[in-house]
MITORDO-730506 format. One record per residue (C-alpha): residue number from 0; residue in three letters; z, y, x. Coordinates in Angstrom, 2 decimals, padded with zeros to 5 digits, always signed. Layout:
MITORDO-730506
+-----+-----+---------+---------+---------+
:   n : res :       Z :       Y :       X :
+-----+-----+---------+---------+---------+
: NUM : ALA :       Z :       Y :       X :
...
+-----+-----+---------+---------+---------+
END
This chain:
MITORDO-730506
+-----+-----+---------+---------+---------+
:   n : res :       Z :       Y :       X :
+-----+-----+---------+---------+---------+
:   0 : MET : -007.78 : -006.50 : -015.41 :
:   1 : HIS : -008.30 : -005.01 : -011.96 :
:   2 : ILE : -008.67 : -001.35 : -011.16 :
:   3 : SER : -011.57 : +000.52 : -009.60 :
:   4 : ILE : -010.80 : +003.99 : -008.29 :
:   5 : GLU : -013.51 : +006.64 : -008.05 :
:   6 : ALA : -012.90 : +010.12 : -006.69 :
:   7 : THR : -015.26 : +013.09 : -006.58 :
:   8 : ASP : -014.93 : +016.43 : -004.80 :
:   9 : LEU : -011.41 : +015.51 : -003.68 :
:  10 : SER : -009.57 : +018.02 : -001.51 :
:  11 : VAL : -006.03 : +018.90 : -000.48 :
:  12 : ARG : -004.94 : +022.25 : +000.98 :
:  13 : PHE : -001.62 : +023.37 : +002.36 :
:  14 : LYS : -001.61 : +027.15 : +002.05 :
:  15 : HIS : -004.73 : +028.22 : +003.97 :
:  16 : ARG : -005.25 : +024.92 : +005.78 :
:  17 : LEU : -007.78 : +022.41 : +004.44 :
:  18 : LEU : -006.39 : +018.94 : +005.08 :
:  19 : PHE : -009.46 : +017.07 : +003.86 :
:  20 : HIS : -012.43 : +017.35 : +001.52 :
:  21 : ILE : -014.01 : +014.11 : +000.29 :
:  22 : PRO : -017.19 : +014.50 : -001.82 :
:  23 : GLN : -017.07 : +010.89 : -003.02 :
:  24 : LEU : -014.75 : +007.90 : -002.63 :
:  25 : LYS : -014.78 : +004.50 : -004.29 :
:  26 : LEU : -012.32 : +001.61 : -004.16 :
:  27 : GLU : -013.40 : -001.64 : -005.81 :
:  28 : PRO : -011.47 : -004.84 : -006.61 :
:  29 : GLN : -010.99 : -007.06 : -003.52 :
:  30 : ASP : -011.74 : -004.18 : -001.15 :
:  31 : SER : -009.64 : -004.30 : +002.01 :
:  32 : ILE : -009.76 : -000.96 : +003.83 :
:  33 : TYR : -008.28 : +000.14 : +007.14 :
:  34 : LEU : -007.49 : +003.87 : +006.93 :
:  35 : THR : -007.36 : +005.49 : +010.37 :
:  36 : GLY : -007.05 : +008.95 : +011.86 :
:  37 : ASP : -004.85 : +011.05 : +014.11 :
:  38 : ASN : -001.36 : +012.07 : +013.09 :
:  39 : GLY : -001.39 : +014.93 : +010.60 :
:  40 : VAL : -004.95 : +014.49 : +009.32 :
:  41 : GLY : -003.81 : +013.48 : +005.83 :
:  42 : LYS : -003.70 : +009.68 : +005.66 :
:  43 : THR : -000.38 : +009.58 : +003.84 :
:  44 : THR : -001.43 : +012.45 : +001.60 :
:  45 : LEU : -004.64 : +010.64 : +000.61 :
:  46 : LEU : -002.71 : +007.48 : -000.26 :
:  47 : LYS : -000.24 : +009.47 : -002.35 :
:  48 : VAL : -003.08 : +011.20 : -004.18 :
:  49 : LEU : -004.72 : +007.83 : -004.93 :
:  50 : ALA : -001.37 : +006.50 : -006.16 :
:  51 : GLY : -000.88 : +009.48 : -008.45 :
:  52 : LEU : +002.21 : +010.64 : -006.56 :
:  53 : GLN : +000.63 : +013.91 : -005.42 :
:  54 : LYS : -001.81 : +016.16 : -007.17 :
:  55 : PRO : -004.97 : +017.11 : -005.24 :
:  56 : THR : -005.95 : +020.74 : -004.84 :
:  57 : SER : -009.32 : +019.95 : -006.40 :
:  58 : GLY : -011.34 : +017.00 : -007.57 :
:  59 : LYS : -011.07 : +014.19 : -010.07 :
:  60 : ILE : -009.91 : +010.61 : -009.76 :
:  61 : ASN : -011.10 : +008.13 : -012.36 :
:  62 : THR : -009.12 : +004.92 : -012.75 :
:  63 : GLN : -010.48 : +002.51 : -015.35 :
:  64 : HIS : -011.82 : +005.49 : -017.27 :
:  65 : HIS : -008.37 : +007.15 : -017.36 :
:  66 : TRP : -008.26 : +010.42 : -015.45 :
:  67 : LEU : -005.39 : +010.31 : -012.99 :
:  68 : ASN : -004.50 : +013.94 : -013.62 :
:  69 : ARG : -002.88 : +012.68 : -016.82 :
:  70 : LEU : -000.29 : +011.13 : -014.53 :
:  71 : PHE : +000.98 : +014.53 : -013.59 :
:  72 : GLY : +001.79 : +015.22 : -017.21 :
:  73 : GLY : +003.88 : +012.07 : -017.39 :
:  74 : TYR : +001.20 : +009.44 : -018.03 :
:  75 : TYR : +001.94 : +006.18 : -016.20 :
:  76 : GLN : -000.99 : +004.24 : -014.80 :
:  77 : ASN : +000.07 : +000.64 : -014.21 :
:  78 : GLY : -001.29 : -001.40 : -011.35 :
:  79 : ILE : -001.16 : +000.92 : -008.30 :
:  80 : ILE : +001.69 : +000.57 : -005.82 :
:  81 : TYR : +002.32 : +002.79 : -002.79 :
:  82 : MET : +004.39 : +001.25 : +000.02 :
:  83 : HIS : +005.98 : +003.72 : +002.43 :
:  84 : GLN : +006.87 : +003.02 : +006.05 :
:  85 : THR : +010.54 : +003.47 : +005.10 :
:  86 : PRO : +010.77 : +001.90 : +001.64 :
:  87 : TYR : +013.34 : +003.13 : -000.87 :
:  88 : MET : +015.94 : +000.49 : -001.63 :
:  89 : PHE : +018.35 : +000.46 : -004.55 :
:  90 : ASP : +022.10 : +000.18 : -003.94 :
:  91 : ALA : +022.10 : -003.45 : -005.00 :
:  92 : THR : +021.46 : -007.00 : -003.81 :
:  93 : VAL : +018.25 : -008.16 : -002.18 :
:  94 : PHE : +017.45 : -010.12 : -005.35 :
:  95 : ASP : +018.00 : -007.11 : -007.61 :
:  96 : ASN : +015.69 : -004.98 : -005.46 :
:  97 : VAL : +012.86 : -007.51 : -005.79 :
:  98 : CYS : +013.54 : -008.12 : -009.48 :
:  99 : TYR : +013.75 : -004.44 : -010.47 :
: 100 : GLY : +010.17 : -003.95 : -011.68 :
: 101 : LEU : +009.94 : -007.38 : -013.28 :
: 102 : LYS : +012.34 : -006.49 : -016.09 :
: 103 : TYR : +009.64 : -004.22 : -017.52 :
: 104 : ILE : +006.98 : -006.95 : -017.64 :
: 105 : ILE : +008.87 : -010.27 : -018.01 :
: 106 : ARG : +011.48 : -010.55 : -020.76 :
: 107 : ASP : +012.79 : -014.00 : -019.93 :
: 108 : ARG : +015.64 : -013.68 : -017.41 :
: 109 : GLN : +015.16 : -017.14 : -015.87 :
: 110 : GLN : +011.45 : -016.54 : -015.39 :
: 111 : ARG : +012.22 : -013.23 : -013.68 :
: 112 : ARG : +014.65 : -014.99 : -011.38 :
: 113 : ASN : +012.12 : -017.70 : -010.52 :
: 114 : GLU : +009.46 : -015.12 : -009.70 :
: 115 : ALA : +011.80 : -013.06 : -007.53 :
: 116 : ILE : +013.19 : -016.06 : -005.63 :
: 117 : ASN : +009.67 : -017.35 : -005.03 :
: 118 : ALA : +008.67 : -013.96 : -003.61 :
: 119 : LEU : +011.73 : -013.94 : -001.34 :
: 120 : ARG : +010.93 : -017.49 : -000.24 :
: 121 : MET : +007.45 : -016.38 : +000.79 :
: 122 : VAL : +008.89 : -013.68 : +003.04 :
: 123 : GLY : +011.60 : -015.98 : +004.39 :
: 124 : LEU : +014.57 : -014.20 : +002.81 :
: 125 : GLU : +015.57 : -016.48 : -000.06 :
: 126 : THR : +018.89 : -017.33 : +001.61 :
: 127 : LEU : +019.78 : -013.62 : +001.59 :
: 128 : ALA : +019.01 : -013.10 : -002.10 :
: 129 : ASP : +022.62 : -012.40 : -003.05 :
: 130 : GLU : +023.41 : -010.21 : -000.04 :
: 131 : HIS : +023.65 : -006.44 : -000.40 :
: 132 : ILE : +020.50 : -004.71 : +000.81 :
: 133 : SER : +022.54 : -002.72 : +003.35 :
: 134 : VAL : +023.07 : -005.78 : +005.57 :
: 135 : LEU : +019.34 : -006.19 : +006.21 :
: 136 : SER : +017.50 : -004.86 : +009.24 :
: 137 : GLY : +014.60 : -002.43 : +008.95 :
: 138 : GLY : +012.05 : -005.21 : +009.35 :
: 139 : GLU : +013.79 : -007.33 : +006.73 :
: 140 : ARG : +013.77 : -004.41 : +004.30 :
: 141 : GLN : +010.03 : -004.13 : +004.83 :
: 142 : ARG : +009.75 : -007.79 : +003.87 :
: 143 : VAL : +011.77 : -007.09 : +000.72 :
: 144 : ALA : +009.46 : -004.16 : -000.10 :
: 145 : MET : +006.42 : -006.41 : +000.27 :
: 146 : ALA : +007.99 : -009.10 : -001.92 :
: 147 : ARG : +008.86 : -006.44 : -004.53 :
: 148 : ALA : +005.26 : -005.21 : -004.54 :
: 149 : TRP : +003.68 : -008.66 : -004.53 :
: 150 : VAL : +005.76 : -009.98 : -007.42 :
: 151 : LEU : +004.28 : -007.27 : -009.68 :
: 152 : LYS : +000.72 : -008.38 : -008.78 :
: 153 : PRO : -000.66 : -004.84 : -008.40 :
: 154 : SER : -004.37 : -004.18 : -008.77 :
: 155 : VAL : -004.21 : -001.72 : -005.86 :
: 156 : LEU : -001.69 : -001.87 : -002.99 :
: 157 : LEU : -001.55 : +001.14 : -000.67 :
: 158 : MET : +000.31 : +000.18 : +002.53 :
: 159 : ASP : +001.33 : +003.24 : +004.55 :
: 160 : GLU : +002.39 : +002.04 : +008.02 :
: 161 : SER : +004.22 : -000.78 : +006.27 :
: 162 : SER : +004.01 : -003.01 : +009.37 :
: 163 : ALA : +005.58 : -000.42 : +011.69 :
: 164 : SER : +008.71 : -001.65 : +013.49 :
: 165 : MET : +008.06 : -005.19 : +012.26 :
: 166 : ASP : +007.97 : -008.22 : +014.53 :
: 167 : LYS : +005.11 : -010.71 : +014.57 :
: 168 : GLU : +006.76 : -013.10 : +012.13 :
: 169 : SER : +007.45 : -010.34 : +009.60 :
: 170 : ILE : +003.85 : -009.13 : +009.82 :
: 171 : SER : +002.64 : -012.71 : +009.30 :
: 172 : ARG : +004.78 : -012.90 : +006.15 :
: 173 : GLN : +003.18 : -009.68 : +004.89 :
: 174 : VAL : -000.26 : -011.11 : +005.61 :
: 175 : VAL : +000.38 : -014.20 : +003.47 :
: 176 : LEU : +001.20 : -012.04 : +000.44 :
: 177 : ALA : -001.62 : -009.57 : +001.14 :
: 178 : LYS : -004.14 : -012.43 : +001.34 :
: 179 : ASP : -002.87 : -013.81 : -001.94 :
: 180 : LEU : -003.35 : -010.44 : -003.64 :
: 181 : LEU : -006.92 : -010.18 : -002.30 :
: 182 : GLU : -007.70 : -013.66 : -003.61 :
: 183 : ARG : -006.40 : -012.56 : -007.02 :
: 184 : GLY : -008.84 : -009.63 : -007.00 :
: 185 : SER : -006.52 : -006.85 : -005.87 :
: 186 : SER : -007.62 : -004.19 : -003.38 :
: 187 : LEU : -005.72 : -003.03 : -000.29 :
: 188 : VAL : -005.72 : +000.17 : +001.75 :
: 189 : ILE : -003.76 : -000.17 : +004.99 :
: 190 : THR : -002.79 : +002.45 : +007.55 :
: 191 : SER : -001.48 : +001.38 : +010.94 :
: 192 : HIS : -001.55 : +002.88 : +014.41 :
: 193 : GLN : -001.48 : -000.61 : +015.84 :
: 194 : HIS : -004.08 : -003.32 : +015.41 :
: 195 : ASN : -002.40 : -006.47 : +014.14 :
: 196 : GLU : -002.80 : -009.48 : +011.89 :
: 197 : LEU : -002.52 : -007.27 : +008.81 :
: 198 : THR : -005.34 : -004.91 : +009.82 :
: 199 : ASP : -007.46 : -007.99 : +010.59 :
: 200 : LEU : -007.68 : -008.51 : +006.83 :
: 201 : CYS : -009.67 : -005.29 : +006.45 :
: 202 : ARG : -013.44 : -005.42 : +005.97 :
: 203 : ARG : -014.10 : -001.70 : +005.61 :
: 204 : GLN : -012.81 : +001.32 : +007.44 :
: 205 : TRP : -012.11 : +004.89 : +006.40 :
: 206 : THR : -011.44 : +007.44 : +009.12 :
: 207 : ILE : -010.25 : +010.99 : +008.42 :
: 208 : ASN : -011.62 : +013.29 : +011.09 :
: 209 : ASP : -012.14 : +017.04 : +011.04 :
: 210 : THR : -011.30 : +017.22 : +007.29 :
: 211 : LYS : -013.95 : +014.58 : +006.45 :
: 212 : LEU : -013.66 : +010.93 : +005.44 :
: 213 : ILE : -016.02 : +008.75 : +007.44 :
: 214 : GLU : -016.70 : +005.26 : +006.12 :
: 215 : ARG : -017.74 : +002.19 : +008.06 :
: 216 : ALA : -019.00 : -000.75 : +006.02 :
: 217 : ASP : -017.77 : -003.45 : +008.39 :
: 218 : LEU : -014.60 : -003.02 : +010.37 :
: 219 : GLN : -015.21 : -003.57 : +014.08 :
: 220 : LEU : -012.66 : -002.34 : +016.52 :
: 221 : VAL : -014.64 : -001.12 : +019.49 :
: 222 : LYS : -011.73 : -000.79 : +021.89 :
: 223 : LYS : -008.19 : -002.03 : +022.32 :
: 224 : ASP : -005.92 : -000.91 : +025.10 :
: 225 : LYS : -003.32 : -003.07 : +026.83 :
: 226 : ASP : -000.72 : -002.20 : +024.18 :
: 227 : ASN : -003.06 : -003.48 : +021.45 :
: 228 : TYR : -003.68 : -000.05 : +019.93 :
: 229 : ALA : -006.88 : +000.25 : +017.97 :
: 230 : TYR : -009.45 : +003.01 : +018.25 :
: 231 : ALA : -012.44 : +003.32 : +015.95 :
+-----+-----+---------+---------+---------+
END
């Protein structure tokens, strides 16, 4: 089953500063959304709120008829994954990092291994499966993070600058897995300061500006400068 997220009267404040106030927000299965805005407007905060990692100052978030504020009392809502620009890696092998979440959903050890190796193959790192994670570059770790997310088949994947510092090939590998998730009915929200192959997947756009969330039904980048930066 795939997740729809609905939020009403959502706001976050830091002391006396209002970061954003969103009267209504909806994320449906197979949505692909490009979240934009200047630095400091609250893009990361919004993603963390949607993932249940941060409690909003006000408002309600309804996920499959389960109120997300239960999360903050210890309730775990399966199916939403937040990917940070600098992903946390366990002090273990590349394989173990990808396989970590699978042990909670697949009991058979060989099946877990097959799933993890397949995910690593799709990001071009299967030959490094038994290497310690510390030997990988930053871009390779991002590939591992994407493989780790993909193998769990999340209903919602929130990608916070996950393509930053990645080369073209690494981004293309991310795109293959992101496309597969969309075809399976998952939804994506992607933040990136740079227009690339990953943001090309997006069909809607959210922009945080002056504490408000502005939505555009069809993503059309109206201007790109010589460095390929996108402005909405």
